[in-house]
C-alpha positions, 0 to 999 in steps of 0.5 A: 413528479414523474415527468421531472424525474424523466426530464433530468434523468438522462442529464444526470446519469452520464454525470453520475457514471463519470463521477463513479468512474473517477472515484474508482480510478482515484481509489485504484491509485490510492490502493496502488500507492498504499501497496507500494509503500507497504512493500517498501516498508516490508523490504526495509524491515527485512533488511534491518532484521537481516543486519540485526541477525548478523550482529546477533550471530557475531555476538553468538560467535564471541560467546562460543569463543569462535572469534575475537574482538 
């Protein structure tokens, strides 16, 4: 049994290393993609909140009597 393991080990090790390397590369790509999407979502949310804040400020000014419709 030891001889069989020694016979196949040199052949399998490079394949396992290549598979592990490929898996790491794919994982990095997905992580990068996910972070990019997250960044875009946060930027969009920030813009939406900013526009909403401007609308709320407009209502406040109307309530305070500083502007007219």
